[in-house]
NUFIZA-432858 format. One record per residue (C-alpha): residue number from 1; residue in three letters; x, y, z. Coordinates in Angstrom, 1 decimal. Last residue first. Layout:
N
  pos  code      px      py      pz
  NUM   ala       X       Y       Z
...
//
This chain:
82
  pos  code      px      py      pz
   82   unk    49.7   -22.8  -137.8
   81   unk    52.1   -25.8  -137.8
   80   unk    50.8   -29.2  -139.0
   79   unk    52.6   -29.3  -142.3
   78   unk    55.8   -28.2  -140.6
   77   unk    55.8   -31.1  -138.1
   76   unk    54.7   -33.7  -140.6
   75   unk    57.4   -32.8  -143.1
   74   unk    59.9   -32.6  -140.3
   73   unk    58.9   -36.1  -139.0
   72   unk    58.9   -37.8  -142.4
   71   unk    62.3   -36.5  -143.2
   70   unk    63.8   -37.4  -139.8
   69   unk    62.5   -40.9  -139.6
   68   unk    61.8   -41.5  -135.9
   67   unk    63.6   -44.0  -133.7
   66   unk    62.1   -45.3  -130.4
   65   unk    64.0   -47.7  -128.2
   64   unk    67.3   -49.4  -129.1
   63   unk    67.0   -52.9  -127.7
   62   unk    63.8   -53.6  -129.6
   61   unk    63.1   -51.0  -132.1
   60   unk    60.1   -48.8  -131.6
   59   unk    59.2   -47.1  -134.9
   58   unk    58.3   -43.5  -135.7
   57   unk    57.7   -42.2  -139.2
   56   unk    54.5   -40.5  -138.2
   55   unk    54.0   -39.2  -134.7
   54   unk    50.5   -39.9  -133.3
   53   unk    51.0   -43.6  -132.9
   52   unk    49.6   -43.6  -129.4
   51   unk    52.8   -45.0  -128.0
   50   unk    54.7   -42.2  -129.7
   49   unk    52.4   -39.5  -128.5
   48   unk    52.6   -40.8  -124.9
   47   unk    56.4   -41.1  -125.2
   46   unk    56.6   -37.4  -126.2
   45   unk    54.2   -36.3  -123.5
   44   unk    56.3   -38.1  -120.8
   43   unk    59.5   -36.5  -122.2
   42   unk    57.9   -33.1  -121.9
   41   unk    56.7   -31.0  -124.9
   40   unk    57.9   -28.3  -127.2
   39   unk    57.5   -30.5  -130.2
   38   unk    60.9   -29.6  -131.5
   37   unk    62.4   -29.6  -128.0
   36   unk    61.2   -33.1  -127.4
   35   unk    61.9   -34.4  -130.9
   34   unk    65.7   -34.9  -130.4
   33   unk    65.5   -36.5  -127.0
   32   unk    63.1   -39.1  -128.4
   31   unk    65.7   -40.1  -131.0
   30   unk    65.8   -39.1  -134.6
   29   unk    67.1   -41.2  -137.4
   28   unk    68.5   -39.3  -140.4
   27   unk    70.7   -37.2  -138.2
   26   unk    69.7   -33.6  -137.4
   25   unk    70.8   -30.1  -138.3
   24   unk    70.4   -30.7  -142.1
   23   unk    66.7   -31.5  -141.6
   22   unk    66.0   -28.1  -140.3
   21   unk    67.3   -26.3  -143.4
   20   unk    65.4   -28.8  -145.7
   19   unk    62.2   -28.3  -143.9
   18   unk    62.5   -24.5  -144.1
   17   unk    63.3   -24.7  -147.8
   16   unk    60.2   -26.8  -148.4
   15   unk    58.0   -24.4  -146.4
   14   unk    59.3   -21.4  -148.4
   13   unk    58.5   -23.2  -151.7
   12   unk    55.0   -24.0  -150.4
   11   unk    54.4   -20.4  -149.4
   10   unk    55.5   -19.2  -152.8
    9   unk    53.1   -21.6  -154.5
    8   unk    50.2   -20.6  -152.2
    7   unk    51.0   -16.9  -152.9
    6   unk    51.1   -17.5  -156.6
    5   unk    47.7   -19.1  -156.5
    4   unk    47.2   -22.8  -157.1
    3   unk    44.5   -23.8  -159.5
    2   unk    42.9   -27.3  -159.2
    1   unk    41.8   -28.8  -162.5
//
């Protein structure tokens, strides 16, 4: 059985609340222009990451371009922050 400390549990709860707060600011389907400031990267870097499948929840839709699932993106973004 894995034990989770009170600090780890509190940190997880804070993280979930941060994700929910950020999600409310964006549509369900993000565009490249939405993720650039969140990733603090250039447009070129964003497209390179998308083409290399480094951003989960992203799909390239013919005629529309890249669309990124908001909930998957923010969960990934916050889980990878130091």
